[in-house]
mmCIF file as Biopython writes it, N, C-alpha, C and O atoms, coordinates in Angstrom:
data_model
#
loop_
_atom_site.group_PDB
_atom_site.id
_atom_site.type_symbol
_atom_site.label_atom_id
_atom_site.label_alt_id
_atom_site.label_comp_id
_atom_site.label_asym_id
_atom_site.label_entity_id
_atom_site.label_seq_id
_atom_site.pdbx_PDB_ins_code
_atom_site.Cartn_x
_atom_site.Cartn_y
_atom_site.Cartn_z
_atom_site.occupancy
_atom_site.B_iso_or_equiv
_atom_site.auth_seq_id
_atom_site.auth_asym_id
_atom_site.pdbx_PDB_model_num
ATOM 1   N N  . MET A ? 1  ? 83.800 103.050 30.519 1.0 0.0 1  A 1 
ATOM 2   C CA . MET A ? 1  ? 84.981 102.953 31.098 1.0 0.0 1  A 1 
ATOM 3   C C  . MET A ? 1  ? 84.791 102.946 33.079 1.0 0.0 1  A 1 
ATOM 4   O O  . MET A ? 1  ? 85.624 102.635 33.931 1.0 0.0 1  A 1 
ATOM 5   N N  . LEU A ? 2  ? 83.484 103.379 33.216 1.0 0.0 2  A 1 
ATOM 6   C CA . LEU A ? 2  ? 83.143 102.650 34.859 1.0 0.0 2  A 1 
ATOM 7   C C  . LEU A ? 2  ? 82.801 100.918 34.464 1.0 0.0 2  A 1 
ATOM 8   O O  . LEU A ? 2  ? 83.016 100.216 35.452 1.0 0.0 2  A 1 
ATOM 9   N N  . LEU A ? 3  ? 82.242 99.987  33.037 1.0 0.0 3  A 1 
ATOM 10  C CA . LEU A ? 3  ? 82.167 98.109  33.399 1.0 0.0 3  A 1 
ATOM 11  C C  . LEU A ? 3  ? 83.314 97.947  32.964 1.0 0.0 3  A 1 
ATOM 12  O O  . LEU A ? 3  ? 83.559 96.745  32.861 1.0 0.0 3  A 1 
ATOM 13  N N  . VAL A ? 4  ? 84.557 98.915  32.503 1.0 0.0 4  A 1 
ATOM 14  C CA . VAL A ? 4  ? 86.031 97.998  32.471 1.0 0.0 4  A 1 
ATOM 15  C C  . VAL A ? 4  ? 86.143 98.397  33.955 1.0 0.0 4  A 1 
ATOM 16  O O  . VAL A ? 4  ? 85.430 97.443  34.266 1.0 0.0 4  A 1 
ATOM 17  N N  . PRO A ? 5  ? 86.338 98.811  34.817 1.0 0.0 5  A 1 
ATOM 18  C CA . PRO A ? 5  ? 86.791 98.899  35.792 1.0 0.0 5  A 1 
ATOM 19  C C  . PRO A ? 5  ? 85.839 97.922  37.657 1.0 0.0 5  A 1 
ATOM 20  O O  . PRO A ? 5  ? 86.015 97.430  38.771 1.0 0.0 5  A 1 
ATOM 21  N N  . ASP A ? 6  ? 84.797 98.337  36.475 1.0 0.0 6  A 1 
ATOM 22  C CA . ASP A ? 6  ? 83.703 97.286  37.852 1.0 0.0 6  A 1 
ATOM 23  C C  . ASP A ? 6  ? 83.920 95.787  37.687 1.0 0.0 6  A 1 
ATOM 24  O O  . ASP A ? 6  ? 83.938 95.055  38.678 1.0 0.0 6  A 1 
ATOM 25  N N  . ALA A ? 7  ? 84.113 95.240  36.245 1.0 0.0 7  A 1 
ATOM 26  C CA . ALA A ? 7  ? 84.244 94.349  36.370 1.0 0.0 7  A 1 
ATOM 27  C C  . ALA A ? 7  ? 84.675 93.786  36.380 1.0 0.0 7  A 1 
ATOM 28  O O  . ALA A ? 7  ? 84.343 92.600  36.402 1.0 0.0 7  A 1 
ATOM 29  N N  . PRO A ? 8  ? 86.405 94.527  36.361 1.0 0.0 8  A 1 
ATOM 30  C CA . PRO A ? 8  ? 87.506 92.866  36.996 1.0 0.0 8  A 1 
ATOM 31  C C  . PRO A ? 8  ? 87.529 93.513  38.883 1.0 0.0 8  A 1 
ATOM 32  O O  . PRO A ? 8  ? 88.411 93.137  39.655 1.0 0.0 8  A 1 
ATOM 33  N N  . LYS A ? 9  ? 87.025 93.952  39.077 1.0 0.0 9  A 1 
ATOM 34  C CA . LYS A ? 9  ? 86.991 94.663  39.789 1.0 0.0 9  A 1 
ATOM 35  C C  . LYS A ? 9  ? 85.896 93.534  41.188 1.0 0.0 9  A 1 
ATOM 36  O O  . LYS A ? 9  ? 86.011 93.067  42.321 1.0 0.0 9  A 1 
ATOM 37  N N  . ALA A ? 10 ? 85.045 93.607  40.196 1.0 0.0 10 A 1 
ATOM 38  C CA . ALA A ? 10 ? 83.609 92.647  41.210 1.0 0.0 10 A 1 
ATOM 39  C C  . ALA A ? 10 ? 83.919 91.219  41.527 1.0 0.0 10 A 1 
ATOM 40  O O  . ALA A ? 10 ? 83.412 90.584  42.452 1.0 0.0 10 A 1 
ATOM 41  N N  . THR A ? 11 ? 85.357 90.497  40.125 1.0 0.0 11 A 1 
ATOM 42  C CA . THR A ? 11 ? 85.583 89.558  40.147 1.0 0.0 11 A 1 
ATOM 43  C C  . THR A ? 11 ? 86.376 88.692  40.535 1.0 0.0 11 A 1 
ATOM 44  O O  . THR A ? 11 ? 86.528 87.480  40.385 1.0 0.0 11 A 1 
ATOM 45  N N  . GLN A ? 12 ? 86.940 89.649  41.148 1.0 0.0 12 A 1 
ATOM 46  C CA . GLN A ? 12 ? 88.466 88.808  41.842 1.0 0.0 12 A 1 
ATOM 47  C C  . GLN A ? 12 ? 87.963 89.066  43.435 1.0 0.0 12 A 1 
ATOM 48  O O  . GLN A ? 12 ? 88.198 88.126  44.194 1.0 0.0 12 A 1 
ATOM 49  N N  . PRO A ? 13 ? 87.416 90.033  43.908 1.0 0.0 13 A 1 
ATOM 50  C CA . PRO A ? 13 ? 86.808 90.630  45.424 1.0 0.0 13 A 1 
ATOM 51  C C  . PRO A ? 13 ? 86.114 89.338  45.587 1.0 0.0 13 A 1 
ATOM 52  O O  . PRO A ? 13 ? 86.652 88.616  46.426 1.0 0.0 13 A 1 
ATOM 53  N N  . PRO A ? 14 ? 84.968 88.805  44.962 1.0 0.0 14 A 1 
ATOM 54  C CA . PRO A ? 14 ? 84.088 88.256  45.772 1.0 0.0 14 A 1 
ATOM 55  C C  . PRO A ? 14 ? 84.593 86.650  45.783 1.0 0.0 14 A 1 
ATOM 56  O O  . PRO A ? 14 ? 83.847 85.752  46.174 1.0 0.0 14 A 1 
ATOM 57  N N  . ARG A ? 15 ? 85.806 86.438  45.356 1.0 0.0 15 A 1 
ATOM 58  C CA . ARG A ? 15 ? 86.565 85.332  44.908 1.0 0.0 15 A 1 
ATOM 59  C C  . ARG A ? 15 ? 87.405 84.889  46.712 1.0 0.0 15 A 1 
ATOM 60  O O  . ARG A ? 15 ? 87.465 83.804  47.290 1.0 0.0 15 A 1 
ATOM 61  N N  . VAL A ? 16 ? 88.087 86.691  47.256 1.0 0.0 16 A 1 
ATOM 62  C CA . VAL A ? 16 ? 88.896 86.430  48.498 1.0 0.0 16 A 1 
ATOM 63  C C  . VAL A ? 16 ? 87.445 86.764  49.698 1.0 0.0 16 A 1 
ATOM 64  O O  . VAL A ? 16 ? 87.169 85.971  50.598 1.0 0.0 16 A 1 
ATOM 65  N N  . PRO A ? 17 ? 86.952 87.595  49.543 1.0 0.0 17 A 1 
ATOM 66  C CA . PRO A ? 17 ? 86.072 88.119  50.867 1.0 0.0 17 A 1 
ATOM 67  C C  . PRO A ? 17 ? 84.788 86.571  51.340 1.0 0.0 17 A 1 
ATOM 68  O O  . PRO A ? 17 ? 83.969 86.527  52.258 1.0 0.0 17 A 1 
ATOM 69  N N  . PRO A ? 18 ? 84.932 86.111  50.874 1.0 0.0 18 A 1 
ATOM 70  C CA . PRO A ? 18 ? 84.211 84.846  51.442 1.0 0.0 18 A 1 
ATOM 71  C C  . PRO A ? 18 ? 84.552 84.218  52.120 1.0 0.0 18 A 1 
ATOM 72  O O  . PRO A ? 18 ? 83.646 84.180  52.952 1.0 0.0 18 A 1 
ATOM 73  N N  . GLN A ? 19 ? 85.929 83.085  52.692 1.0 0.0 19 A 1 
ATOM 74  C CA . GLN A ? 19 ? 86.296 82.724  53.280 1.0 0.0 19 A 1 
ATOM 75  C C  . GLN A ? 19 ? 86.859 84.155  54.523 1.0 0.0 19 A 1 
ATOM 76  O O  . GLN A ? 19 ? 87.059 83.824  55.692 1.0 0.0 19 A 1 
ATOM 77  N N  . PRO A ? 20 ? 86.990 85.149  54.246 1.0 0.0 20 A 1 
ATOM 78  C CA . PRO A ? 20 ? 87.393 86.441  55.065 1.0 0.0 20 A 1 
ATOM 79  C C  . PRO A ? 20 ? 86.353 86.421  56.069 1.0 0.0 20 A 1 
ATOM 80  O O  . PRO A ? 20 ? 86.334 86.028  57.235 1.0 0.0 20 A 1 
ATOM 81  N N  . ARG A ? 21 ? 85.262 87.092  55.105 1.0 0.0 21 A 1 
ATOM 82  C CA . ARG A ? 21 ? 83.860 86.638  55.659 1.0 0.0 21 A 1 
ATOM 83  C C  . ARG A ? 21 ? 83.589 86.607  56.298 1.0 0.0 21 A 1 
ATOM 84  O O  . ARG A ? 21 ? 83.292 87.325  57.253 1.0 0.0 21 A 1 
ATOM 85  N N  . GLY A ? 22 ? 83.581 85.128  55.813 1.0 0.0 22 A 1 
ATOM 86  C CA . GLY A ? 22 ? 82.929 84.128  57.121 1.0 0.0 22 A 1 
ATOM 87  C C  . GLY A ? 22 ? 83.096 83.764  58.532 1.0 0.0 22 A 1 
ATOM 88  O O  . GLY A ? 22 ? 82.330 83.046  59.173 1.0 0.0 22 A 1 
ATOM 89  N N  . LYS A ? 23 ? 84.648 84.575  59.146 1.0 0.0 23 A 1 
ATOM 90  C CA . LYS A ? 23 ? 84.649 84.091  60.913 1.0 0.0 23 A 1 
ATOM 91  C C  . LYS A ? 23 ? 84.183 86.295  60.936 1.0 0.0 23 A 1 
ATOM 92  O O  . LYS A ? 23 ? 83.396 87.030  61.532 1.0 0.0 23 A 1 
ATOM 93  N N  . PRO A ? 24 ? 84.879 86.386  60.272 1.0 0.0 24 A 1 
ATOM 94  C CA . PRO A ? 24 ? 83.746 88.298  60.974 1.0 0.0 24 A 1 
ATOM 95  C C  . PRO A ? 24 ? 82.753 87.926  61.452 1.0 0.0 24 A 1 
ATOM 96  O O  . PRO A ? 24 ? 82.466 87.929  62.649 1.0 0.0 24 A 1 
ATOM 97  N N  . VAL A ? 25 ? 82.014 87.505  60.417 1.0 0.0 25 A 1 
ATOM 98  C CA . VAL A ? 25 ? 80.385 87.090  60.268 1.0 0.0 25 A 1 
ATOM 99  C C  . VAL A ? 25 ? 80.912 86.700  62.072 1.0 0.0 25 A 1 
ATOM 100 O O  . VAL A ? 25 ? 81.284 87.682  62.714 1.0 0.0 25 A 1 
ATOM 101 N N  . LEU A ? 26 ? 80.921 85.715  62.594 1.0 0.0 26 A 1 
ATOM 102 C CA . LEU A ? 26 ? 80.187 84.372  62.976 1.0 0.0 26 A 1 
ATOM 103 C C  . LEU A ? 26 ? 81.104 85.029  64.639 1.0 0.0 26 A 1 
ATOM 104 O O  . LEU A ? 26 ? 80.834 84.446  65.689 1.0 0.0 26 A 1 
ATOM 105 N N  . SER A ? 27 ? 82.185 86.295  64.656 1.0 0.0 27 A 1 
ATOM 106 C CA . SER A ? 27 ? 82.721 86.975  65.685 1.0 0.0 27 A 1 
ATOM 107 C C  . SER A ? 27 ? 81.779 87.620  66.101 1.0 0.0 27 A 1 
ATOM 108 O O  . SER A ? 27 ? 81.463 87.644  67.290 1.0 0.0 27 A 1 
ATOM 109 N N  . HIS A ? 28 ? 81.079 88.352  65.024 1.0 0.0 28 A 1 
ATOM 110 C CA . HIS A ? 28 ? 80.983 89.775  65.412 1.0 0.0 28 A 1 
ATOM 111 C C  . HIS A ? 28 ? 79.580 89.679  65.651 1.0 0.0 28 A 1 
ATOM 112 O O  . HIS A ? 28 ? 79.062 90.795  65.678 1.0 0.0 28 A 1 
ATOM 113 N N  . ARG A ? 29 ? 78.659 88.589  65.861 1.0 0.0 29 A 1 
ATOM 114 C CA . ARG A ? 29 ? 76.915 88.246  66.020 1.0 0.0 29 A 1 
ATOM 115 C C  . ARG A ? 29 ? 77.189 87.164  67.066 1.0 0.0 29 A 1 
ATOM 116 O O  . ARG A ? 29 ? 76.112 86.679  67.412 1.0 0.0 29 A 1 
ATOM 117 N N  . ARG A ? 30 ? 78.166 86.633  67.667 1.0 0.0 30 A 1 
ATOM 118 C CA . ARG A ? 30 ? 78.545 86.603  69.373 1.0 0.0 30 A 1 
ATOM 119 C C  . ARG A ? 30 ? 78.966 88.002  69.943 1.0 0.0 30 A 1 
ATOM 120 O O  . ARG A ? 30 ? 78.339 88.424  70.914 1.0 0.0 30 A 1 
ATOM 121 N N  . THR A ? 31 ? 79.406 88.326  69.712 1.0 0.0 31 A 1 
ATOM 122 C CA . THR A ? 31 ? 79.580 89.665  70.238 1.0 0.0 31 A 1 
ATOM 123 C C  . THR A ? 31 ? 78.601 90.449  70.981 1.0 0.0 31 A 1 
ATOM 124 O O  . THR A ? 31 ? 78.482 91.062  72.042 1.0 0.0 31 A 1 
ATOM 125 N N  . ILE A ? 32 ? 77.815 90.075  69.700 1.0 0.0 32 A 1 
ATOM 126 C CA . ILE A ? 32 ? 76.395 91.279  70.507 1.0 0.0 32 A 1 
ATOM 127 C C  . ILE A ? 32 ? 75.350 91.066  70.943 1.0 0.0 32 A 1 
ATOM 128 O O  . ILE A ? 32 ? 74.449 91.893  71.092 1.0 0.0 32 A 1 
ATOM 129 N N  . ARG A ? 33 ? 75.308 88.979  71.427 1.0 0.0 33 A 1 
ATOM 130 C CA . ARG A ? 33 ? 75.230 88.624  71.523 1.0 0.0 33 A 1 
ATOM 131 C C  . ARG A ? 33 ? 74.791 88.384  73.467 1.0 0.0 33 A 1 
ATOM 132 O O  . ARG A ? 33 ? 73.909 87.803  74.099 1.0 0.0 33 A 1 
ATOM 133 N N  . VAL A ? 34 ? 76.018 89.229  73.796 1.0 0.0 34 A 1 
ATOM 134 C CA . VAL A ? 34 ? 77.007 88.393  74.457 1.0 0.0 34 A 1 
ATOM 135 C C  . VAL A ? 34 ? 77.309 89.596  75.612 1.0 0.0 34 A 1 
ATOM 136 O O  . VAL A ? 34 ? 77.614 89.423  76.792 1.0 0.0 34 A 1 
ATOM 137 N N  . PRO A ? 35 ? 77.092 91.095  74.757 1.0 0.0 35 A 1 
ATOM 138 C CA . PRO A ? 35 ? 77.086 91.730  75.612 1.0 0.0 35 A 1 
ATOM 139 C C  . PRO A ? 35 ? 75.256 92.314  76.225 1.0 0.0 35 A 1 
ATOM 140 O O  . PRO A ? 35 ? 74.692 92.888  77.157 1.0 0.0 35 A 1 
ATOM 141 N N  . PRO A ? 36 ? 75.063 91.822  75.245 1.0 0.0 36 A 1 
ATOM 142 C CA . PRO A ? 36 ? 73.499 92.564  75.872 1.0 0.0 36 A 1 
ATOM 143 C C  . PRO A ? 36 ? 73.008 91.784  77.579 1.0 0.0 36 A 1 
ATOM 144 O O  . PRO A ? 36 ? 72.268 92.274  78.433 1.0 0.0 36 A 1 
ATOM 145 N N  . VAL A ? 37 ? 73.831 90.297  77.605 1.0 0.0 37 A 1 
ATOM 146 C CA . VAL A ? 37 ? 73.346 88.980  78.173 1.0 0.0 37 A 1 
ATOM 147 C C  . VAL A ? 37 ? 73.415 89.590  79.555 1.0 0.0 37 A 1 
ATOM 148 O O  . VAL A ? 37 ? 72.589 89.643  80.466 1.0 0.0 37 A 1 
ATOM 149 N N  . THR A ? 38 ? 74.660 90.035  79.432 1.0 0.0 38 A 1 
ATOM 150 C CA . THR A ? 38 ? 75.809 90.419  80.898 1.0 0.0 38 A 1 
ATOM 151 C C  . THR A ? 38 ? 75.661 91.417  81.590 1.0 0.0 38 A 1 
ATOM 152 O O  . THR A ? 38 ? 75.710 91.243  82.808 1.0 0.0 38 A 1 
ATOM 153 N N  . PRO A ? 39 ? 75.376 93.133  80.943 1.0 0.0 39 A 1 
ATOM 154 C CA . PRO A ? 39 ? 74.718 94.091  81.338 1.0 0.0 39 A 1 
ATOM 155 C C  . PRO A ? 39 ? 73.577 94.167  82.422 1.0 0.0 39 A 1 
ATOM 156 O O  . PRO A ? 39 ? 73.632 94.810  83.470 1.0 0.0 39 A 1 
ATOM 157 N N  . PRO A ? 40 ? 71.763 92.815  81.641 1.0 0.0 40 A 1 
ATOM 158 C CA . PRO A ? 40 ? 71.355 92.456  83.002 1.0 0.0 40 A 1 
ATOM 159 C C  . PRO A ? 40 ? 71.527 91.324  83.990 1.0 0.0 40 A 1 
ATOM 160 O O  . PRO A ? 40 ? 71.002 91.390  85.102 1.0 0.0 40 A 1 
#
């Protein structure tokens, strides 16, 4: 029962996250590097 829901769910999400996740990763990395440089 766990293999059935996990297989179909893991095949669909991986196809959509690759694109939407590519933008958040770059924006999060830029925000973390900027704050540490502005305070000091």
